[in-house]
C-alpha positions as CSV (number, residue, x, y, z in Angstrom):
1,M,12.9,30.4,81.0
2,Y,15.1,32.3,83.2
3,R,17.9,32.3,80.3
4,Y,14.9,33.6,78.4
5,F,13.9,35.8,80.8
6,L,17.3,36.8,81.2
7,A,17.9,37.1,77.3
8,L,14.3,40.3,77.5
9,R,15.9,41.8,80.1
10,Y,19.4,42.9,78.9
11,L,18.5,43.8,76.1
12,I,14.9,46.2,76.9
13,N,18.2,47.8,79.8
14,R,20.6,48.4,76.5
15,P,19.3,50.5,74.3
16,I,23.1,50.6,72.5
17,N,21.5,47.1,70.8
18,L,19.4,49.8,68.9
19,L,22.7,49.5,67.0
20,G,23.0,45.8,65.9
21,T,19.0,45.8,65.4
22,I,19.8,48.7,63.1
23,G,22.7,47.7,61.4
24,I,21.0,44.3,60.4
25,M,18.2,46.3,59.2
26,L,19.9,48.6,56.9
27,G,21.4,45.4,55.6
28,V,18.4,43.8,54.6
29,W,16.7,47.1,53.4
30,S,19.2,48.1,51.4
31,L,20.3,44.3,49.5
32,I,15.9,44.2,49.1
33,V,15.7,47.7,48.2
34,V,18.6,47.9,45.2
35,V,17.8,44.6,43.9
36,S,14.5,44.7,43.1
37,I,14.9,48.3,41.0
38,F,17.9,46.6,39.1
39,S,15.8,43.3,38.9
40,G,12.8,45.9,37.5
41,Y,14.9,47.8,35.1
42,L,16.7,44.2,33.9
43,G,12.8,43.0,33.2
44,A,11.9,46.4,31.2
45,V,15.6,46.2,29.7
46,E,14.3,42.5,28.4
47,E,10.7,43.5,27.4
48,H,11.7,46.2,25.2
49,L,14.5,44.1,23.4
50,R,12.5,41.1,23.5
51,S,10.0,43.7,21.6
52,S,12.7,45.0,19.4
53,T,14.6,42.1,18.0
54,A,11.8,39.6,18.4
55,D,11.9,35.7,19.6
56,L,14.4,34.6,16.7
57,S,16.9,36.5,14.4
58,V,17.6,34.4,12.2
59,I,21.2,36.1,10.8
60,E,23.3,36.1,7.3
61,P,20.1,34.0,5.9
62,P,21.7,32.4,2.4
63,E,21.9,34.4,-0.5
64,T,20.7,32.3,-2.8
65,I,17.4,31.4,-1.6
66,P,14.4,34.0,-1.9
67,F,12.7,35.5,0.7
68,E,9.4,33.4,0.2
69,I,10.7,30.5,0.5
70,L,12.7,31.1,3.4
71,Q,9.7,32.6,4.9
72,R,7.4,28.7,4.1
73,A,10.1,27.4,5.7
74,I,10.5,29.1,8.9
75,E,6.3,29.2,9.3
76,A,6.3,25.3,8.8
77,D,7.1,25.0,12.3
78,E,5.1,24.1,14.9
79,N,5.7,26.7,17.0
80,V,7.1,30.2,14.3
81,L,3.6,32.2,14.5
82,A,5.3,34.4,11.5
83,C,8.6,36.0,10.1
84,S,10.0,39.1,8.7
85,P,13.4,40.2,6.6
86,R,15.0,42.7,7.7
87,L,17.7,44.7,6.1
88,L,19.6,46.3,8.6
89,W,22.8,49.2,7.8
90,Y,24.7,51.6,8.8
91,G,24.8,55.3,7.8
92,L,25.1,59.0,8.6
93,L,21.9,61.5,9.0
94,H,23.0,65.7,7.9
95,P,21.4,67.3,9.8
96,F,18.5,68.3,9.4
97,G,16.7,70.8,12.3
98,A,18.3,73.3,14.9
99,R,20.1,71.4,17.8
100,V,18.2,71.9,20.7
101,K,20.2,69.5,22.7
102,S,23.3,68.0,22.7
103,E,23.1,64.5,24.2
104,V,22.1,61.0,23.8
105,I,21.6,58.8,26.0
106,G,23.6,54.9,25.4
107,Q,22.9,51.0,25.2
108,T,23.9,51.6,28.7
109,G,21.8,54.4,29.6
110,A,24.8,56.7,30.3
111,V,24.8,59.9,28.8
112,V,27.8,60.2,26.3
113,S,27.8,62.7,23.0
114,E,25.8,62.8,20.9
115,T,25.7,61.4,16.7
116,N,24.2,61.2,13.8
117,F,25.9,57.9,13.0
118,V,22.5,55.7,12.9
119,S,21.7,52.1,12.2
120,V,19.1,52.5,9.5
121,I,16.7,49.0,9.8
122,G,15.0,48.2,7.2
123,I,11.5,46.5,7.6
124,D,8.3,45.7,5.4
125,P,5.0,47.5,7.9
126,E,3.1,44.7,7.7
127,L,4.3,41.7,7.9
128,D,6.9,43.7,11.2
129,R,3.4,44.1,12.5
130,R,3.2,40.7,13.8
131,V,6.4,40.6,15.0
132,T,7.9,43.5,16.9
133,G,6.5,46.0,18.4
134,F,6.8,49.0,15.8
135,H,3.7,49.3,15.1
136,G,2.9,50.1,19.0
137,W,6.1,52.5,19.1
138,L,4.3,54.5,16.2
139,T,0.6,54.6,18.7
140,E,2.7,55.5,21.4
141,V,3.7,59.0,20.1
142,I,1.1,61.4,21.9
143,D,2.5,64.5,20.3
144,E,0.5,64.8,16.8
145,E,2.7,67.0,15.2
146,M,5.0,63.9,15.5
147,R,2.9,61.3,15.4
148,V,2.8,59.4,11.9
149,A,-0.4,60.2,9.9
150,N,-1.2,56.9,9.3
151,P,0.0,54.3,11.4
152,D,-0.9,50.6,9.4
153,R,1.3,51.9,5.8
154,P,4.0,54.8,8.0
155,L,6.7,53.9,5.4
156,D,4.7,54.6,2.3
157,D,6.0,57.7,-0.5
158,R,6.1,61.1,0.1
159,A,6.6,63.4,-2.1
160,D,8.5,60.8,-5.2
161,L,10.5,60.4,-1.7
162,P,10.8,57.3,0.6
163,S,9.6,58.2,3.8
164,M,11.6,58.2,6.9
165,V,10.8,57.3,10.7
166,I,12.7,58.5,13.2
167,S,12.8,58.4,17.0
168,T,10.4,61.1,18.9
169,S,13.7,61.9,21.3
170,R,15.6,62.3,18.0
171,M,12.8,64.4,16.8
172,Q,12.4,67.1,19.1
173,R,15.8,66.7,19.6
174,E,16.1,67.9,15.8
175,A,12.8,70.4,16.2
176,A,12.2,68.7,12.9
177,S,8.5,68.5,11.3
178,I,7.1,66.0,9.3
179,G,7.3,66.3,5.8
180,D,11.5,67.5,7.0
181,R,13.6,66.6,3.5
182,I,16.9,63.5,5.4
183,R,20.1,63.3,3.8
184,L,21.3,59.6,4.8
185,T,25.3,59.0,3.6
186,T,26.4,55.3,3.8
187,G,28.6,53.3,1.6
188,Q,29.0,49.5,0.3
189,S,32.4,47.9,-0.7
190,S,33.1,46.6,-3.9
191,G,35.7,44.6,-5.6
192,S,37.2,41.3,-4.3
193,R,39.3,41.6,-1.2
194,Q,42.5,42.8,-2.8
195,S,41.1,45.5,-4.8
196,E,38.4,46.4,-2.3
197,S,37.2,50.0,-2.1
198,L,33.9,51.6,-0.8
199,N,31.4,52.9,-2.4
200,F,29.5,55.7,-0.7
201,I,26.0,56.5,-1.0
202,N,23.8,59.4,-0.3
203,A,20.1,59.4,-0.6
204,T,17.6,61.7,0.1
205,F,14.5,60.9,2.7
206,A,11.1,62.5,3.5
207,L,10.7,62.5,7.3
208,S,6.8,60.8,8.2
209,G,6.8,60.7,11.5
210,S,8.6,58.6,14.6
211,F,8.5,56.1,17.4
212,S,8.6,56.0,20.7
213,S,9.6,52.8,22.9
214,S,10.3,52.5,26.8
215,Y,14.5,52.3,25.4
216,A,16.8,55.3,24.9
217,G,19.8,53.3,23.6
218,F,17.1,51.9,21.3
219,D,15.4,55.1,19.8
220,S,18.9,57.2,19.5
221,L,21.0,54.9,17.2
222,N,17.9,54.1,15.5
223,V,15.8,54.6,12.3
224,F,13.2,52.4,10.1
225,V,13.2,52.8,6.2
226,H,11.5,50.3,4.1
227,I,12.9,47.5,3.0
228,D,12.1,48.2,-0.9
229,R,13.6,51.4,-0.1
230,M,16.3,49.8,1.6
231,R,17.3,47.8,-1.2
232,E,17.1,50.2,-4.0
233,M,19.4,52.7,-2.4
234,L,21.7,49.7,-2.2
235,K,21.0,47.8,-5.4
236,S,20.2,44.9,-4.0
237,P,17.9,42.1,-5.3
238,A,14.3,41.8,-4.5
239,G,13.9,39.9,-1.9
240,S,17.5,40.3,-0.3
241,T,17.5,40.4,3.5
242,N,20.1,40.1,6.0
243,E,17.3,39.4,9.0
244,I,15.0,37.8,9.9
245,A,12.7,38.3,12.0
246,I,10.8,35.9,13.8
247,K,7.7,35.7,16.5
248,L,7.1,32.4,18.4
249,L,3.7,30.6,19.7
250,D,6.3,30.0,22.9
251,P,8.8,31.7,23.6
252,D,9.8,30.0,26.2
253,K,10.7,27.2,24.2
254,A,13.2,29.3,22.0
255,E,16.4,27.3,22.2
256,E,14.2,24.3,20.9
257,T,12.6,26.1,18.5
258,A,16.3,27.2,17.8
259,L,17.7,24.5,16.8
260,R,14.8,22.9,15.0
261,L,15.5,26.2,12.6
262,T,19.2,26.0,12.3
263,N,18.5,22.4,10.7
264,T,16.0,23.2,8.6
265,L,18.5,25.7,6.3
266,K,20.7,23.3,6.3
267,V,18.5,21.6,4.6
268,L,17.9,24.4,2.2
269,D,21.2,25.3,2.3
270,P,24.1,23.4,3.1
271,R,26.9,25.6,3.1
272,M,25.6,27.7,5.5
273,R,29.0,29.1,6.2
274,F,27.3,32.1,8.0
275,T,23.3,31.8,8.8
276,S,22.9,31.3,12.7
277,V,19.5,31.3,14.7
278,R,19.8,33.2,17.3
279,T,17.1,34.0,20.6
280,W,16.5,37.7,21.7
281,K,18.8,36.9,24.6
282,Q,21.5,36.0,22.4
283,S,21.4,38.5,20.0
284,N,21.3,41.5,23.1
285,F,23.6,39.4,25.5
286,I,25.7,42.2,26.2
287,Q,23.6,44.4,27.0
288,L,21.7,42.6,29.4
289,S,24.9,40.4,30.9
290,S,26.2,44.1,31.4
291,I,22.9,44.7,33.9
292,E,23.3,41.7,35.7
293,H,27.4,42.3,36.1
294,Q,25.9,45.4,37.2
295,R,23.2,43.8,39.7
296,S,25.3,41.8,41.6
297,L,29.0,44.0,42.3
298,M,26.1,46.1,43.4
299,Q,25.3,42.7,46.3
300,L,29.1,42.2,46.9
301,V,29.4,45.9,48.1
302,L,26.4,46.0,50.1
303,F,26.9,43.1,52.1
304,V,30.0,45.6,53.4
305,I,26.7,47.0,55.8
306,M,25.7,43.2,56.6
307,I,29.7,43.0,57.9
308,V,29.6,46.7,59.9
309,A,26.0,45.3,61.2
310,A,27.9,42.2,62.2
311,F,30.5,44.1,63.7
312,L,28.4,46.6,65.9
313,M,26.2,42.6,66.9
314,Y,29.9,41.4,68.3
315,T,30.7,44.6,70.3
316,T,27.3,44.8,71.7
317,L,27.2,41.4,72.7
318,S,30.4,41.5,74.0
319,M,30.4,44.6,75.7
320,M,27.0,42.7,77.9
321,V,29.7,39.7,78.5
322,T,31.7,42.2,79.8
323,E,29.6,44.1,81.7
324,K,27.5,41.3,83.2
325,T,30.1,38.8,84.5
326,G,28.9,38.6,87.8
327,D,25.4,38.4,87.0
328,I,26.9,34.6,85.2
329,G,28.9,34.1,88.0
330,I,25.8,34.4,89.8
331,L,23.9,31.9,87.6
332,T,26.9,29.7,87.6
333,A,27.0,29.4,91.2
334,M,23.6,28.9,91.0
335,G,23.8,25.6,89.3
336,G,23.4,27.3,85.5
337,S,24.9,25.3,83.1
338,P,27.7,27.1,80.2
339,L,25.1,25.7,78.3
340,G,22.3,27.5,80.1
341,V,24.6,30.6,80.2
342,S,25.8,30.9,76.6
343,S,22.4,30.4,75.5
344,V,21.2,34.0,77.0
345,F,23.5,35.4,74.6
346,L,22.7,33.6,71.5
347,A,19.0,34.5,72.6
348,C,19.8,38.5,72.6
349,G,21.7,37.6,68.9
350,L,18.8,36.0,67.7
351,V,16.5,38.3,68.6
352,I,18.2,40.8,67.5
353,A,19.1,39.3,64.4
354,L,15.7,38.0,64.1
355,V,14.0,41.9,64.9
356,G,16.6,43.8,62.4
357,S,15.6,40.9,59.6
358,V,11.7,41.5,60.2
359,L,12.3,45.4,59.7
360,G,14.7,45.4,57.3
361,V,12.4,43.2,54.9
362,V,8.8,45.0,55.4
363,T,10.5,48.9,55.3
364,G,12.4,47.1,52.2
365,C,9.1,46.3,50.6
366,L,7.5,49.7,51.4
367,S,10.5,51.1,49.9
368,S,10.2,49.3,46.4
369,I,6.9,50.1,46.4
370,Y,6.4,53.9,46.8
371,L,10.0,54.7,45.8
372,D,8.3,56.4,42.9
373,D,6.1,58.4,44.5
374,F,9.0,59.2,46.7
375,N,10.5,60.4,44.4
376,Q,8.3,62.7,42.2
377,W,8.0,64.1,45.8
378,L,12.0,65.0,45.8
379,K,12.0,66.0,42.4
380,A,8.1,68.2,42.5
381,S,9.4,69.9,46.0
382,F,13.3,69.9,46.2
383,E,14.5,69.1,42.2
384,I,16.2,65.7,43.7
385,D,16.0,63.0,41.7
386,L,16.7,59.7,43.1
387,F,16.6,58.2,39.7
388,P,16.8,59.5,36.3
389,T,14.1,58.1,34.4
390,R,14.9,60.7,31.2
391,I,17.9,58.8,31.5
392,Y,16.3,55.6,31.6
393,N,13.6,56.9,29.3
394,L,11.5,54.8,31.7
395,K,7.8,56.1,32.5
396,S,8.0,55.6,36.7
397,V,11.4,54.0,38.6
398,P,11.0,49.7,37.7
399,Y,10.7,47.5,40.5
400,S,11.1,43.3,40.7
401,L,10.1,42.1,44.6
402,D,11.2,38.2,45.0
403,P,10.9,37.0,47.6
404,L,12.8,34.0,47.5
405,W,15.9,37.0,47.2
406,M,14.1,38.3,50.8
407,L,13.9,34.7,52.5
408,I,17.8,34.2,50.8
409,V,19.3,37.9,52.9
410,S,17.3,36.9,56.2
411,A,17.9,34.0,56.3
412,I,21.8,35.1,55.8
413,A,21.5,38.3,58.2
414,L,19.8,35.3,61.1
415,M,22.7,33.5,60.3
416,V,25.6,36.8,61.2
417,G,23.3,36.7,63.8
418,L,23.8,33.2,65.1
419,V,28.2,33.4,64.1
420,V,28.5,36.8,65.8
421,S,26.3,36.3,69.0
422,G,28.3,32.5,69.2
423,L,31.6,34.5,70.2
424,P,30.8,35.7,73.0
425,A,28.1,33.3,74.4
426,W,31.4,31.2,74.1
427,R,33.6,33.5,76.1
428,A,30.6,34.1,78.7
429,A,30.3,29.4,78.6
430,R,33.8,29.1,79.9
431,L,34.8,32.4,82.9
432,D,35.5,31.0,85.8
433,P,32.0,31.3,88.8
434,L,34.9,32.0,91.4
435,Q,37.1,33.9,89.7
436,S,33.7,36.3,88.4
437,L,32.4,36.9,92.0
438,R,35.6,37.9,93.2
439,R,36.0,40.5,90.1
440,D,32.5,41.7,91.3
């Protein structure tokens, strides 16, 4: 019992040991808070991308097979709920209103210079409603002056013009109103590879309203029109499509369903040179891996705090061994074993690491949970925004607490405490009691 009594006495009588405890606490706290925010943000992005991209996407389906035949073959799969045709193209929107802002938000959340180069997505609203979250994005618009009049038929023609739905942020930036005319310039190649030429296409649309998803990058770079009007503009045959969005009954079986659908399409079109079936994660691999890479880098950087805490622990415990040389000599002279002497300082290190870990986990969880409230208070009181939700187009600061990650961080902190305290403890155990008493 003397070992634990001495360890407790040394800890209480030396306030400098708080440096090690605070260091461990800050290391655990930062690893929990930052990783939980990154995980929450990644989860929010995944939820949106899953909604916009659909569970599966057939890229470049066979051109020689009408969509109705492809639809029957795809929906015959046991895990497919519904599918919808899409015609994706690119174009340039001409300015059609008085500009208010000169910035947009990129896919990674960074502010970039404004561009009117957009991805034009041709959809069938009735079929797409069962597959993606487009219908919900229409009803998410709060301002009635920007909301589509009929969310069930958002792309019906207006005044003999095809309709277009743009994002709420773009509509605000352009100071546009429902019914405004939008000019779109795009292009289409023609001829052989040796004499290929680009034919410019100009089309005029009527603005029927706006949509608002949960991801700024998607909002800023996409507009929606009816797929039939896209076919007319591009002079494509009826039923043509370059992507099919698929909704699954069990999204967790996306990869095996994609493999089955690939085999199904190969039966319909054995050539199938360019067709592929991708999961939503494969379609958005770059965005998801970018966020995951940033989270991994941040974890690596934050472990530096743990290294600093370990150095503080080693310094304070090493100073303690030097200061307690006389006590060590008395203990060994009274029959204390080297193991007993070393266990005193090992216990000190473990207590410092344990207390720091517990405090770090508790404060990390509380900080993650109440970070949004704290951020709102800072913004209202001092105009300081720790997590600018405007940039990420999120309603609140996201977080996702992972019990496994907290357990790993705590275990690492305890291991660091054990390793760092082991060096001073080993030095204390090797001290000669005669030399210690003579020095004292």
